[in-house]
C-alpha positions in Angstrom: 57.8 90.6 74.3 55.8 92.1 71.4 51.5 92.0 72.0 51.8 89.5 69.0 55.4 87.6 67.8 55.8 87.6 63.7 57.0 85.1 62.1 59.4 86.8 59.3 61.1 85.1 56.7 64.3 87.3 55.4 65.8 86.5 52.0 69.0 88.3 51.3 72.8 87.9 49.8 75.1 89.0 52.6 75.1 88.3 56.7 77.1 88.0 59.9 79.7 87.4 59.9 80.7 89.6 57.1 80.2 93.0 59.1 81.1 95.4 56.8 77.8 97.4 54.7 74.8 95.5 54.2 75.2 92.3 56.0 76.2 94.7 59.2 72.4 96.4 58.8 70.5 93.3 57.9 72.1 90.9 60.5 71.6 94.1 63.6 68.1 94.1 62.0 67.4 90.0 62.5 69.0 90.0 65.9 67.3 92.9 67.2 63.8 91.5 66.1 64.4 88.0 67.2 65.1 90.3 70.9 61.8 91.7 70.4 60.5 88.0 70.2 59.6 87.8 67.2 60.9 84.6 65.0 63.4 85.3 62.4 64.1 82.8 59.5 67.3 83.9 57.1 68.3 82.6 53.4 71.2 83.8 52.7 74.8 83.3 51.6 77.8 81.9 52.6 80.3 84.9 54.1 82.4 85.9 51.4 82.8 90.2 51.7 84.3 91.7 51.2 87.6 89.7 50.3 85.1 88.1 47.3 86.5 85.0 49.3 84.6 81.8 50.7 86.3 81.0 54.2 86.8 77.0 53.8 84.5 76.3 56.9 81.6 77.7 55.2 82.1 76.0 51.2 79.6 73.4 50.4 76.7 73.0 49.6 73.5 74.5 52.0 73.8 74.7 55.3 72.0 75.2 57.8 73.1 77.3 61.7 71.3 79.3 64.5 73.3 82.8 65.5 71.8 85.0 68.2 68.3 84.0 67.9 67.9 84.1 64.5 68.1 80.6 62.3 70.2 80.5 59.1 70.1 78.6 55.8 73.1 79.4 53.8 72.4 78.8 49.8 75.6 78.2 48.3 76.7 80.7 44.9 79.0 81.5 43.0 81.9 84.2 44.4 84.4 85.4 41.3 87.9 86.4 42.3 88.2 89.6 40.4 84.8 91.0 40.1 83.4 92.8 36.9 80.2 93.8 35.2 79.6 90.0 34.0 80.8 88.0 36.8 78.9 90.2 39.3 76.2 89.0 36.9 76.8 85.5 37.6 77.8 86.2 41.1 73.8 87.5 41.8 72.3 85.3 39.6 73.6 81.9 41.0 71.8 83.2 44.7 69.0 83.7 42.9 68.3 80.0 42.0 70.0 78.6 45.0 68.3 80.2 47.3 64.8 80.0 45.4 64.3 76.1 47.0 65.2 77.4 50.7 62.7 80.1 50.3 60.2 78.3 49.0 60.5 75.1 51.7 61.2 77.6 54.6 57.5 79.6 53.3 55.8 76.5 53.0 56.9 74.8 56.8 56.9 77.7 58.4 54.1 80.2 57.5 55.6 83.1 57.7 53.4 87.0 58.2 55.6 89.0 56.0 58.6 88.1 53.8 61.6 90.9 53.8 64.0 90.4 50.9 67.0 92.7 50.9 68.2 94.2 47.6 71.2 94.0 46.6 70.3 91.5 45.4 67.1 92.6 43.5 67.4 89.1 41.3 66.7 87.2 44.9 63.6 89.4 45.1 61.8 86.4 42.9 62.4 84.0 45.7 60.4 86.3 48.5 57.7 87.4 45.7 57.1 83.0 45.5 57.6 82.3 49.4 55.1 85.1 49.9 52.6 84.1 47.4 52.9 80.3 48.5 52.5 81.2 52.3 49.8 84.0 52.3 52.4 86.2 53.3 52.8 89.5 53.1 56.1 91.0 50.8 58.3 93.5 51.5 61.1 94.9 49.6 64.0 96.5 51.1 66.5 98.3 49.2 69.8 99.0 50.1 71.2 100.6 46.6 69.2 100.3 43.4 71.8 98.1 41.2 70.0 98.2 38.1 71.0 102.1 37.8 74.2 101.9 39.4 75.3 99.5 37.4 74.6 101.2 34.1 75.7 104.7 35.7 78.9 102.9 36.6 79.7 101.5 33.7 79.5 97.9 35.2 76.7 96.9 32.3 76.5 98.5 28.9 73.8 98.9 26.5 70.5 100.8 25.4 68.7 97.9 25.0 70.0 95.3 28.2 69.6 98.6 30.4 65.5 98.8 28.7 65.0 94.8 29.0 66.4 95.4 33.1 64.5 98.6 34.4 61.2 97.1 32.4 62.6 93.6 35.1 63.0 95.8 38.0 59.7 97.3 37.6 57.7 94.2 37.2 59.5 93.1 40.4 58.9 96.2 42.4 55.0 96.2 41.6 54.8 92.9 43.1 55.4 93.7 46.9 53.1 95.3 49.5 55.7 97.8 51.1 59.3 99.2 49.4 61.8 101.0 52.1 65.3 102.4 50.8 67.3 104.2 53.2 67.1 108.2 52.2 64.3 110.6 51.3 65.9 111.1 47.7 66.2 107.3 47.1 62.4 107.4 48.0 61.6 110.0 45.6 63.4 107.9 43.5 61.0 105.1 43.9 58.4 107.4 43.8 59.6 108.3 40.0 60.0 104.4 39.2 56.5 104.2 39.5 55.7 103.3 43.9 52.8 104.2 45.6 53.4 107.0 48.2 51.8 104.3 50.3 53.9 101.5 49.6 57.3 103.6 49.4 59.0 104.0 52.9 62.4 105.2 54.1 64.1 103.3 57.0 67.5 104.9 57.8 70.5 102.8 58.4 71.7 103.2 61.6 74.2 103.0 64.4 74.7 101.7 67.9 75.4 105.5 69.5 76.1 103.8 72.8 78.7 101.8 71.3 80.4 104.2 68.6 81.2 107.1 70.7 83.5 110.6 70.3 86.7 110.3 71.9 87.3 113.8 73.5 90.9 113.2 71.2 92.2 111.5 68.1 95.4 110.4 70.1 94.3 106.6 69.9 97.2 103.4 70.2 96.5 103.8 66.4 98.4 106.7 65.7 101.2 104.7 68.0 101.4 101.3 66.0 101.4 103.7 62.7 104.0 105.9 63.5 101.7 108.8 63.0 103.0 112.4 64.9 101.2 113.6 67.1 100.8 117.1 65.5 99.4 115.6 62.3 96.4 115.5 60.7 94.4 112.3 60.2 91.9 112.1 57.2 90.3 108.5 57.3 89.1 106.5 54.9 87.2 103.2 55.8 85.0 100.7 54.2 85.1 98.9 51.2 87.7 99.4 48.4 86.1 98.9 45.3 84.9 101.1 42.3 81.8 102.2 43.3 83.1 104.5 45.5 85.5 106.2 43.1 88.7 105.8 45.5 91.1 106.2 42.7 90.4 110.4 43.6 92.3 109.1 46.7 96.1 108.9 45.3 95.6 112.1 43.8 94.8 113.5 46.9 97.8 112.1 48.9 99.8 113.6 46.5 98.8 116.9 45.9 99.6 116.8 50.3 102.4 115.9 50.2 103.3 118.7 47.2 102.0 121.4 49.9 103.9 120.3 52.8 101.7 119.7 55.5 101.1 117.8 58.0 97.9 115.6 57.4 98.2 112.0 57.1 95.6 109.8 55.1 94.5 106.8 56.8 93.1 104.2 54.4 91.2 101.1 55.8 89.7 98.5 54.6 89.3 95.5 51.9 88.2 95.1 47.9 89.4 94.7 44.5 90.9 98.6 44.8 92.6 97.9 47.6 96.5 97.2 45.6 95.8 99.4 43.3 95.6 102.3 45.9 98.8 100.1 47.4 100.7 100.7 44.0 99.3 104.1 43.9 100.6 105.7 47.6 103.8 103.2 47.4 105.9 106.7 47.2 103.9 108.7 49.7 104.9 109.4 53.3 102.0 110.7 54.0 99.8 107.5 53.5 98.9 104.2 56.1 97.2 101.1 55.1 95.0 99.0 57.8 93.1 96.0 56.9 89.7 95.8 58.2 89.6 95.6 62.1 87.9 94.1 64.4 83.9 95.3 65.4 85.7 95.8 69.1 88.0 98.6 67.8 85.8 100.4 65.8 84.5 103.4 67.7 88.4 104.0 68.7 89.6 103.6 64.9 86.8 106.5 63.7 88.0 108.3 67.2 91.7 108.4 65.2 90.5 110.7 62.4 90.7 114.1 62.5 88.4 114.6 59.7 86.5 111.7 57.4 87.1 110.9 54.0 83.7 109.9 51.7 84.6 109.9 47.9 81.8 108.6 45.7 81.5 108.5 42.7 79.0 111.4 40.6 77.4 108.5 38.5 76.1 106.8 42.4 74.9 110.0 43.5 70.9 109.2 44.9 71.0 105.8 43.7 73.1 104.5 46.9 73.5 107.0 50.3 77.0 105.1 51.7 76.7 103.7 54.6 79.5 104.4 56.2 77.8 108.1 56.8 76.4 106.7 59.8 80.1 106.0 62.3 81.4 109.0 61.1 79.0 111.2 62.1 78.6 108.9 65.5 81.9 109.3 66.2 81.8 112.9 66.4 84.1 114.1 63.6 83.9 116.3 60.7 83.2 114.5 56.9 85.0 115.9 53.6 82.4 113.7 51.5 82.4 114.1 47.5 78.5 115.0 46.3 76.6 117.4 43.9 75.0 120.0 44.9 71.0 118.8 46.5 71.8 114.9 46.6 70.4 113.5 49.3 74.9 112.7 50.0 75.1 116.7 50.5 72.3 117.2 52.0 73.1 114.8 55.3 76.6 116.3 55.3 75.7 119.9 55.2 76.7 121.5 58.5 79.1 118.7 59.9 81.2 118.5 57.1 81.9 120.0 53.4 80.6 118.8 50.2 83.0 118.8 47.2 82.2 118.0 43.7 82.6 114.1 43.1 86.2 113.0 41.2 87.6 116.5 42.4 91.1 115.7 44.2 91.9 119.6 44.0 88.4 120.1 46.1 89.2 117.6 48.7 92.5 118.8 49.2 91.2 122.2 49.8 88.8 121.0 52.1 90.8 118.6 54.3 93.2 121.7 54.7 90.7 124.1 55.7 89.4 122.2 58.3 93.0 121.1 59.2 93.7 124.7 60.1 90.6 126.1 61.3 90.2 124.3 64.6 87.3 126.4 65.2 85.6 124.8 62.0 86.6 121.4 63.1 85.3 121.4 66.1 82.0 123.0 65.5 81.1 120.6 62.7 82.3 117.8 64.9 79.6 118.6 67.8 77.2 118.9 64.8 77.7 116.0 63.6 77.8 113.4 66.7 74.1 115.6 67.4 73.1 114.6 64.3 73.6 111.2 64.3 72.2 110.9 67.7 68.8 112.4 66.2 68.3 110.9 63.1 70.4 107.8 62.9 70.0 106.4 66.6 69.3 102.4 65.9 66.5 101.9 68.8 64.4 105.0 67.3 65.0 103.9 63.5 64.0 99.8 64.7 61.4 101.3 66.8 59.8 102.2 63.7 60.7 99.8 61.2 58.8 97.4 63.5 55.2 99.5 63.8 55.4 99.0 60.1 55.9 95.2 60.4 52.7 95.6 62.2 50.8 97.6 60.3 51.5 95.6 56.9 50.7 92.3 58.8 47.4 93.7 59.9 46.2 94.5 55.9 44.2 91.8 53.9 46.7 90.6 51.1 47.4 93.8 48.3 45.6 96.3 50.5 48.0 99.7 51.3 46.9 102.2 54.0 44.7 104.5 53.3 47.6 107.1 54.2 50.9 107.3 53.2 52.9 105.6 56.1 54.9 107.8 58.5 58.7 107.3 57.7 60.8 105.0 59.8 63.5 107.1 62.3 
């Protein structure tokens, strides 16, 4: 039990049983803080990600449930069947509207010490700010990706005027929070460029459970036999969401290039999302590609161990606006990574020494990197050892949450609107 248990209200779009990406980290944080004796109340949406379908059991209006020591209020929202720029905007707006009464009611009845908003969705940040103001709580915004910048850079939203208004609204919202954290140092620097004080901006990394995801000594797992992958083939794995932000179309080009060079490399593509059907169609004639749906959490470590090489494509426009959360598991599995990342970006820095970075969108460069690792066993082994060591040193879950909890205590002791006299240490 902590010396003083905190009451924390979390407002976030995604939560368990969704388990890929942001909901995984929000859920694990809340459950760990609850395990440490804090009182956690969460306002969230029904599960829908990454299939973009709400299960029948969760359809309807508001509902409450208790899950692993955390009290949840689920607010209804609009979930588009085929998400695009406009429908995503409506999707986030619907949660902003429906989460507001739940957040305010929770704040007035539970009287939290801290209200923590998770972005995406930034549109629900006003609900968190209002809840904090009405209850006298401190406010904290945790940014998993800069969705305003990403939406315009990736072409989901367009127009100079629209962007100026969106950025103005973003600045106004950011200015209202007592603390703002994000998941990499490069993203923290972007916060500062957006006008956030050094004292307010923190780095709180995503994490990995290094005891649950382990470095298997061999990639000869049950998945190889089930998928008919020859034992002498190198497996290059992508596992995660299959959407436009990742630039996954390049993997179809990589598959064709590998097949043309008659290599013993199999691409294993695991996940769900709007682009999966597109990829399946593009790779239909390829004998060197296997597809899997999302796998159960208990199989995650074995799935990652099936890889000899992990693949991490990303569009250039997303550089330093997001740091793919899937990187943590890749490193913990003790396998090298081939990532699409420009020189000097946060992702390139994280991969350096435990994998190869190539230019975003460059299928030839990714193919060459895969073949280099496939043929240079010593390099592959050295990168693998370094990857596991980096996960243990930088991404261990207990260490990151220890640091975050310390910052929560620090914030709870400050007078409303105050900041620390010196920059707060970055957690993790």
